[in-house]
LONUZA-660723 format. One record per residue (C-alpha): x, y, z; residue number from 1. Coordinates in nm, 3 decimals. Example, Ala and Ser with C-alpha at 12.3 -4.5 7.8 and 13.67 -1.06 7.14 Angstrom:
<recs>
<rec><c1>1.230</c1><c2>-0.450</c2><c3>0.780</c3><seq>1</seq></rec>
<rec><c1>1.367</c1><c2>-0.106</c2><c3>0.714</c3><seq>2</seq></rec>
</recs>
This chain:
<recs>
<rec><c1>0.000</c1><c2>0.000</c2><c3>0.000</c3><seq>1</seq></rec>
<rec><c1>0.279</c1><c2>0.243</c2><c3>0.090</c3><seq>2</seq></rec>
<rec><c1>0.454</c1><c2>0.179</c2><c3>-0.244</c3><seq>3</seq></rec>
<rec><c1>0.135</c1><c2>0.260</c2><c3>-0.433</c3><seq>4</seq></rec>
<rec><c1>0.080</c1><c2>0.576</c2><c3>-0.228</c3><seq>5</seq></rec>
<rec><c1>0.436</c1><c2>0.695</c2><c3>-0.286</c3><seq>6</seq></rec>
<rec><c1>0.408</c1><c2>0.621</c2><c3>-0.658</c3><seq>7</seq></rec>
<rec><c1>0.081</c1><c2>0.817</c2><c3>-0.676</c3><seq>8</seq></rec>
<rec><c1>0.233</c1><c2>1.114</c2><c3>-0.496</c3><seq>9</seq></rec>
<rec><c1>0.535</c1><c2>1.118</c2><c3>-0.728</c3><seq>10</seq></rec>
<rec><c1>0.315</c1><c2>1.080</c2><c3>-1.036</c3><seq>11</seq></rec>
<rec><c1>0.118</c1><c2>1.384</c2><c3>-0.920</c3><seq>12</seq></rec>
<rec><c1>0.444</c1><c2>1.577</c2><c3>-0.883</c3><seq>13</seq></rec>
<rec><c1>0.542</c1><c2>1.484</c2><c3>-1.238</c3><seq>14</seq></rec>
<rec><c1>0.208</c1><c2>1.612</c2><c3>-1.367</c3><seq>15</seq></rec>
<rec><c1>0.231</c1><c2>1.935</c2><c3>-1.165</c3><seq>16</seq></rec>
<rec><c1>0.586</c1><c2>2.004</c2><c3>-1.286</c3><seq>17</seq></rec>
<rec><c1>0.529</c1><c2>1.897</c2><c3>-1.649</c3><seq>18</seq></rec>
<rec><c1>0.597</c1><c2>2.250</c2><c3>-1.773</c3><seq>19</seq></rec>
<rec><c1>0.914</c1><c2>2.287</c2><c3>-1.568</c3><seq>20</seq></rec>
<rec><c1>1.243</c1><c2>2.323</c2><c3>-1.751</c3><seq>21</seq></rec>
<rec><c1>1.403</c1><c2>2.061</c2><c3>-1.526</c3><seq>22</seq></rec>
<rec><c1>1.384</c1><c2>1.685</c2><c3>-1.520</c3><seq>23</seq></rec>
<rec><c1>1.080</c1><c2>1.499</c2><c3>-1.386</c3><seq>24</seq></rec>
<rec><c1>1.065</c1><c2>1.486</c2><c3>-1.004</c3><seq>25</seq></rec>
<rec><c1>1.026</c1><c2>1.106</c2><c3>-1.011</c3><seq>26</seq></rec>
<rec><c1>1.348</c1><c2>1.065</c2><c3>-1.207</c3><seq>27</seq></rec>
<rec><c1>1.535</c1><c2>1.294</c2><c3>-0.971</c3><seq>28</seq></rec>
<rec><c1>1.417</c1><c2>1.104</c2><c3>-0.662</c3><seq>29</seq></rec>
<rec><c1>1.523</c1><c2>0.780</c2><c3>-0.831</c3><seq>30</seq></rec>
<rec><c1>1.868</c1><c2>0.922</c2><c3>-0.905</c3><seq>31</seq></rec>
<rec><c1>1.914</c1><c2>1.028</c2><c3>-0.543</c3><seq>32</seq></rec>
<rec><c1>1.762</c1><c2>0.727</c2><c3>-0.366</c3><seq>33</seq></rec>
<rec><c1>1.837</c1><c2>0.433</c2><c3>-0.596</c3><seq>34</seq></rec>
<rec><c1>2.159</c1><c2>0.527</c2><c3>-0.773</c3><seq>35</seq></rec>
<rec><c1>2.306</c1><c2>0.751</c2><c3>-0.500</c3><seq>36</seq></rec>
<rec><c1>2.401</c1><c2>1.028</c2><c3>-0.742</c3><seq>37</seq></rec>
<rec><c1>2.555</c1><c2>1.348</c2><c3>-0.617</c3><seq>38</seq></rec>
<rec><c1>2.317</c1><c2>1.641</c2><c3>-0.672</c3><seq>39</seq></rec>
<rec><c1>2.571</c1><c2>1.907</c2><c3>-0.577</c3><seq>40</seq></rec>
<rec><c1>2.604</c1><c2>2.042</c2><c3>-0.932</c3><seq>41</seq></rec>
<rec><c1>2.250</c1><c2>1.985</c2><c3>-1.060</c3><seq>42</seq></rec>
<rec><c1>2.079</c1><c2>2.279</c2><c3>-1.231</c3><seq>43</seq></rec>
<rec><c1>1.850</c1><c2>2.497</c2><c3>-1.022</c3><seq>44</seq></rec>
<rec><c1>1.543</c1><c2>2.369</c2><c3>-1.208</c3><seq>45</seq></rec>
<rec><c1>1.625</c1><c2>2.009</c2><c3>-1.116</c3><seq>46</seq></rec>
<rec><c1>1.684</c1><c2>2.101</c2><c3>-0.753</c3><seq>47</seq></rec>
<rec><c1>1.346</c1><c2>2.274</c2><c3>-0.746</c3><seq>48</seq></rec>
<rec><c1>1.172</c1><c2>1.967</c2><c3>-0.892</c3><seq>49</seq></rec>
<rec><c1>1.353</c1><c2>1.742</c2><c3>-0.644</c3><seq>50</seq></rec>
<rec><c1>1.239</c1><c2>1.968</c2><c3>-0.360</c3><seq>51</seq></rec>
<rec><c1>0.877</c1><c2>1.940</c2><c3>-0.479</c3><seq>52</seq></rec>
<rec><c1>0.896</c1><c2>1.560</c2><c3>-0.483</c3><seq>53</seq></rec>
<rec><c1>1.069</c1><c2>1.528</c2><c3>-0.146</c3><seq>54</seq></rec>
<rec><c1>0.821</c1><c2>1.767</c2><c3>0.016</c3><seq>55</seq></rec>
<rec><c1>0.533</c1><c2>1.561</c2><c3>-0.122</c3><seq>56</seq></rec>
<rec><c1>0.687</c1><c2>1.242</c2><c3>0.019</c3><seq>57</seq></rec>
<rec><c1>0.737</c1><c2>1.410</c2><c3>0.354</c3><seq>58</seq></rec>
<rec><c1>0.368</c1><c2>1.502</c2><c3>0.364</c3><seq>59</seq></rec>
<rec><c1>0.272</c1><c2>1.147</c2><c3>0.270</c3><seq>60</seq></rec>
<rec><c1>0.488</c1><c2>0.993</c2><c3>0.543</c3><seq>61</seq></rec>
<rec><c1>0.402</c1><c2>1.273</c2><c3>0.791</c3><seq>62</seq></rec>
<rec><c1>0.763</c1><c2>1.369</c2><c3>0.855</c3><seq>63</seq></rec>
</recs>
């Protein structure tokens, strides 16, 4: 259930940020969580989209 909820939240972020110049929030979360990429030099647009996704996950998990 939690996986489906997280996926739904991230899908909503992708839809909300579809006009953003940066990469999709879901892809950015994947790059951080699953592939452990360094985001230090990511463009500002990508950092903003990552922030949107992480904030949505925090709300979901009530952190």
